[in-house]
C-alpha atoms as one frame of an Amber mdcrd trajectory, in Angstrom:
protein
 -12.962 -29.049  -0.304 -13.580 -28.846  -4.038 -11.200 -27.152  -6.451 -13.821
 -24.494  -7.127 -13.011 -20.819  -7.449 -16.204 -19.922  -5.592 -15.665 -18.353
  -2.155 -18.561 -20.387  -0.728 -17.167 -23.850  -1.312 -18.910 -27.069  -0.433
 -17.807 -28.241   3.002 -17.494 -31.777   4.310 -21.285 -32.220   4.711 -24.623
 -31.109   3.404 -26.915 -28.997   5.549 -24.301 -26.351   6.374 -26.886 -23.595
   6.481 -25.394 -21.785   9.484 -22.027 -21.370   7.764 -23.612 -20.405   4.451
 -25.894 -17.858   6.108 -22.912 -16.218   7.850 -20.744 -16.136   4.740 -23.452
 -14.818   2.431 -25.157 -12.478   4.885 -28.428 -14.324   4.297 -31.129 -14.981
   6.874 -31.165 -18.658   7.817 -34.820 -19.154   6.933 -34.328 -17.546   3.516
 -32.067 -20.405   2.346 -33.831 -23.200   0.467 -31.790 -26.148   1.722 -31.788
 -29.189  -0.570 -28.376 -30.355   0.692 -29.588 -32.210   3.788 -31.369 -35.539
   3.475 -33.525 -35.112   6.568 -37.154 -36.146   6.095 -38.650 -32.647   5.838
 -42.040 -33.940   4.681 -42.478 -35.045   8.315 -41.449 -31.757   9.895 -44.859
 -31.222  11.494 -44.754 -34.625  13.215 -41.324 -33.949  14.696 -42.266 -30.463
  15.859 -45.357 -31.868  17.540 -43.297 -34.516  19.355 -40.585 -32.116  20.508
 -42.607 -29.062  21.463 -46.220 -29.951  22.261 -45.639 -31.274  25.790 -44.301
 -29.020  28.553 -42.997 -32.118  30.312 -41.332 -33.280  27.118 -37.816 -33.485
  25.840 -36.231 -30.764  27.962 -37.828 -31.497  31.340 -34.847 -33.444  32.727
 -32.329 -30.613  32.514 -31.429 -30.987  36.224 -30.195 -34.600  36.084 -27.226
 -36.255  34.435 -28.481 -38.354  31.519 -28.425 -42.134  31.713 -24.998 -42.971
  30.265 -26.264 -46.140  28.599 -29.688 -44.760  27.582 -31.245 -47.910  29.038
 -34.897 -47.202  28.196 -34.090 -46.087  24.665 -31.728 -49.048  24.181 -34.542
 -51.425  25.114 -36.921 -49.685  22.701 -34.382 -49.822  19.852 -33.677 -53.490
  20.586 -37.401 -54.257  20.302 -37.556 -52.266  17.040 -34.580 -54.217  15.630
 -35.812 -57.536  17.089 -32.535 -57.896  18.943 -31.430 -57.936  22.588 -30.388
 -54.759  24.451 -26.817 -56.090  24.711 -26.665 -55.878  20.907 -27.326 -52.102
  20.824 -25.219 -49.052  21.681 -26.884 -45.626  21.529 -24.679 -42.717  20.463
 -24.581 -38.970  19.884 -25.621 -39.398  16.277 -24.257 -42.178  14.090 -21.030
 -40.159  13.758 -20.078 -40.899  17.366 -20.574 -44.614  16.829 -18.537 -44.489
  13.605 -15.561 -42.923  15.362 -16.006 -45.150  18.399 -15.960 -48.258  16.226
 -12.711 -47.200  14.568 -11.217 -46.189  17.908 -11.990 -49.530  19.546 -11.423
 -51.926  16.653  -8.141 -50.177  15.769  -8.005 -51.301  12.126  -4.607 -50.919
  10.477  -5.945 -51.016   6.923  -9.492 -50.141   5.822 -11.418 -50.511   2.565
 -14.158 -47.920   1.964 -16.612 -48.936  -0.756 -17.595 -45.663  -2.396 -19.415
 -43.463  -2.732 -18.972 -43.059   1.004 -19.837 -40.528   3.748 -16.780 -38.309
   4.284 -16.613 -38.993   8.039 -15.444 -42.546   7.298 -12.376 -41.192   5.515
 -11.774 -38.823   8.415 -12.026 -41.716  10.900  -9.502 -43.633   8.780  -7.100
 -40.706   8.825  -7.295 -40.542  12.625  -7.327 -44.204  13.625  -6.018 -46.335
  10.725  -2.545 -46.611   9.233  -3.924 -46.576   5.688  -7.119 -46.907   3.719
  -8.252 -47.472   0.146 -11.411 -46.205  -1.541 -13.136 -48.435  -4.066 -14.941
 -46.225  -6.588 -18.001 -47.960  -8.021 -18.625 -46.130 -11.311 -21.861 -44.969
 -12.910 -21.550 -47.763 -15.460 -21.810 -50.367 -12.683 -24.853 -48.705 -11.142
 -22.558 -47.946  -8.173 -22.752 -51.623  -7.186 -19.548 -53.384  -6.038 -18.919
 -56.937  -7.186 -17.609 -60.048  -5.480 -14.505 -59.665  -7.660 -13.913 -56.309
  -5.949 -13.716 -58.232  -2.659 -11.152 -60.822  -3.742  -8.378 -59.106  -1.752
 -10.530 -58.227   1.260  -8.344 -60.385   3.516  -5.768 -57.555   3.227  -8.070
 -55.286   5.237  -8.977 -55.267   8.930 -12.263 -53.505   8.199 -14.494 -53.155
   5.129 -17.103 -50.355   5.126 -20.246 -50.501   2.985 -23.237 -48.137   2.759
 -26.632 -49.480   1.641 -28.949 -47.781   0.806 -26.058 -45.743  -0.442 -25.544
 -42.072   0.273 -25.196 -40.329  -2.115 -25.581 -42.915  -4.899 -29.136 -44.019
  -3.845 -28.588 -47.705  -4.718 -29.476 -50.527  -2.343 -27.037 -53.335  -3.125
 -29.026 -56.197  -4.708 -26.036 -58.524  -4.269 -25.398 -57.881  -0.571 -25.571
 -61.582   0.302 -22.881 -62.456  -2.251 -20.738 -59.489  -1.189 -20.806 -60.429
   2.495 -20.068 -64.053   1.682 -17.041 -62.920  -0.337 -15.523 -60.578   2.279
 -12.710 -62.125   4.326 -11.796 -59.244   6.646 -12.399 -59.705  10.401 -14.819
 -56.747  10.588 -17.503 -55.354   8.283 -19.291 -52.078   9.000 -22.528 -51.383
   7.121 -24.010 -47.889   7.181 -27.781 -48.443   7.381 -28.723 -44.802   7.951
 -31.364 -44.793   5.203 -32.865 -48.235   5.818 -36.112 -46.976   7.354 -36.998
 -45.077   4.174 -37.418 -48.470   2.480 -40.205 -49.589   4.818 -42.993 -51.178
   2.790 -40.658 -52.175  -0.040 -39.404 -55.767  -0.571 -35.777 -54.828   0.178
 -36.624 -53.680   3.698 -36.747 -57.180   5.171 -33.462 -58.029   3.432 -31.483
 -55.345   5.276 -31.554 -56.481   8.916 -28.414 -56.829  11.018 -29.302 -60.436
  11.828 -29.638 -61.389   8.160 -26.386 -59.627   7.279 -24.631 -61.573  10.035
 -25.965 -64.873   8.711 -24.421 -64.104   5.319 -20.942 -63.335   6.678 -18.104
 -65.789   7.131 -18.236 -67.377  10.627 -15.182 -65.488  11.913 -16.355 -62.097
  10.654 -17.969 -59.604  13.021 -20.473 -57.159  11.603 -21.511 -53.723  12.901
 -24.430 -51.757  11.462 -24.799 -47.988  11.905 -28.185 -46.292  12.268 -29.350
 -42.698  12.612 -32.523 -41.049  13.891 -31.466 -37.834  12.139 -32.690 -38.499
   8.626 -35.927 -40.458   8.926 -37.265 -38.578  11.950 -36.213 -35.117  10.703
 -34.199 -34.255  13.812 -30.723 -33.213  12.672 -30.309 -30.990  15.726 -31.172
 -33.740  18.225 -28.048 -35.859  17.448 -29.076 -39.447  17.997 -28.015 -42.756
  16.462 -26.953 -46.274  17.375 -24.799 -49.243  16.483 -26.000 -52.852  16.358
 -23.651 -55.826  16.624 -22.870 -58.954  18.584 -22.718 -58.540  22.369 -18.924
 -58.872  22.547 -18.350 -56.122  19.993 -20.878 -53.824  21.694 -19.047 -54.391
  25.000 -15.796 -53.418  23.285 -17.386 -50.203  21.990 -18.806 -49.387  25.422
 -15.319 -49.571  26.932 -14.272 -46.556  24.878 -17.479 -44.527  25.062 -17.493
 -41.098  26.683 -20.102 -40.879  29.495 -23.257 -38.783  29.071 -22.731 -38.210
  25.352 -26.453 -38.717  24.644 -28.443 -35.997  26.375 -31.574 -36.696  28.400
 -33.595 -34.684  25.886 -32.290 -36.781  22.977 -33.132 -39.995  24.824 -36.679
 -38.809  25.508 -37.089 -37.692  21.913 -35.847 -41.061  20.641 -38.454 -42.921
  22.681 -41.182 -40.685  21.280 -39.926 -41.094  17.724 -40.081 -44.895  17.968
 -43.525 -44.753  19.581 -44.719 -42.633  16.640 -42.788 -44.379  13.870 -46.049
 -45.439  12.201 -46.886 -41.759  11.592 -43.604 -41.247   9.725 -44.057 -44.446
   7.748 -47.513 -43.306   6.631 -45.859 -40.413   4.761 -43.593 -42.676   2.675
 -46.063 -43.267  -0.219 -46.480 -39.497  -0.624 -42.710 -38.995  -0.520 -42.230
 -41.628  -3.238 -44.778 -39.869  -5.461 -42.972 -36.559  -4.939 -39.633 -38.245
  -5.670 -40.896 -39.450  -9.064 -42.284 -36.025 -10.002 -39.117 -34.248  -8.805
 -36.912 -36.647 -10.770 -38.958 -36.080 -13.925 -38.669 -32.302 -13.523 -34.896
 -32.572 -13.055 -34.733 -34.584 -16.301 -36.688 -31.855 -18.073 -34.180 -29.138
 -17.153 -31.662 -30.773 -19.530 -28.888 -29.834 -17.071 -28.026 -33.419 -16.142
 -26.884 -36.400 -18.192 -30.096 -38.378 -18.866 -28.411 -41.705 -18.050 -26.970
 -40.356 -14.791 -30.034 -39.277 -12.824 -30.594 -41.635  -9.914 -33.373 -41.519
  -7.332 -33.741 -43.601  -4.204 -34.923 -43.279  -0.616 -35.496 -39.502  -0.205
 -32.992 -37.805  -2.493 -31.873 -37.615  -6.122 -28.263 -37.953  -7.312 -27.504
 -36.377 -10.714 -24.379 -35.922 -12.790 -24.053 -32.737 -14.809 -23.679 -32.986
 -18.576 -20.720 -30.645 -18.136 -19.044 -32.410 -15.211 -16.444 -29.706 -14.692
 -19.080 -27.057 -13.902 -20.271 -28.496 -10.587 -18.726 -25.773  -8.423 -20.027
 -23.032 -10.722 -23.568 -24.421 -10.596 -23.310 -24.702  -6.807 -22.355 -21.029
  -6.628 -25.001 -20.010  -9.196 -27.728 -21.631  -7.067 -26.297 -20.206  -3.853
 -26.575 -16.704  -5.302 -30.291 -17.475  -5.559 -30.363 -18.665  -1.933 -30.618
 -22.332  -2.924 -28.256 -24.826  -1.291 -27.523 -28.219  -2.896 -24.900 -30.858
  -2.117 -21.972 -30.796  -4.531 -20.518 -34.307  -4.215 -17.031 -33.799  -5.676
 -15.480 -34.204  -2.216 -17.347 -37.380  -1.227 -14.872 -40.330  -1.301 -15.433
 -42.676  -4.233 -17.640 -40.264  -6.207 -17.091 -39.330  -9.830 -16.855 -35.639
 -10.670 -19.874 -33.456 -11.399 -22.566 -35.040  -9.209 -25.176 -32.998  -7.346
 -27.383 -34.458  -4.591 -30.792 -32.907  -3.896 -33.305 -33.759  -1.204 -36.905
 -34.565  -2.122 -39.149 -31.830  -0.755 -42.658 -30.680  -1.670 -43.479 -29.294
  -5.159 -43.895 -25.783  -3.749 -40.410 -25.961  -2.230 -38.619 -27.257  -5.316
 -40.288 -24.821  -7.737 -37.534 -22.231  -7.260 -34.785 -24.833  -7.720 -36.243
 -26.129 -10.980 -36.679 -22.560 -12.255 -33.051 -21.756 -11.421 -31.834 -24.899
 -13.224 -33.772 -23.892 -16.346 -32.189 -20.447 -16.077 -28.717 -22.046 -15.795
 -29.314 -24.235 -18.856 -30.590 -21.294 -20.904 -27.473 -19.283 -20.006 -25.231
 -22.166 -21.091 -26.910 -22.543 -24.466
């Protein structure tokens, strides 16, 4: 939680529209949600996949799901150019995060921030202690090899690239992985697919990461269907690693955690991935326009507005007013992600999803209103 005085404080995640609607007495569809990073520009594709076929996602309600999601595992393995024994499908990437901590049993963990809050929660449950490395604005949120000089003190090092919420894709990943001496490295690759068509995309594969690690180091990458395929309610993700580590994770996995409907949906998403990728150029154009309009509001520090993948990460000129701005926007039925409670994040950052110009018009207007009131 933040130290805000607002009664509608930012929770552990973005996208908390159900809670916000209950607490504010607002209809769910009346909330303009910029706090989730799901790929809303592809909403029509996802709706078509999930609801156009009567024999679709929900037709297997009368059977237990395949515990190991064998067909989907094979499809993901082909997508990742790996073998099925290198993939474990989970109930969203969150299940695989907690499962990795549960099975690896790290005593001491290093989280390289900014970092998704569920990693800190997993540390609190399964590890004896953890440290958070805060990569400041002045470094472009990029850790250095010097930051990794004591990595042999840790049983697990967690990185996120492309980073949520800081947007950066680490340009020095090879050097970082070569410098890390812990037995396990976990890389959150949730936003990798948004980079398709860009040079960095081919530099972010699990196989390449593994080749850069020390020989004794095992690497696990985390992936989510949620964001790229705009399916936050489906709950589907996977881990990729060496076969021995995947076997270890399987030994602790709860049976039937991935529903039959989610497995069917996942197969359809991968079959139609080209349709989602075709929208990326349009999204990147929108991202540039949206970023420029955020600059023009004069609400954010001009040297602290960062855009990448499908969201923008901005630090307020008046860093201490983050909670008040969050509440100000909420009163206008606009939900953003206040990042004060994300581990390794400096104070006063707001994260906003890239949507269409018609959708962000009200947000930009409200930010101009906020700035006018301040001045």
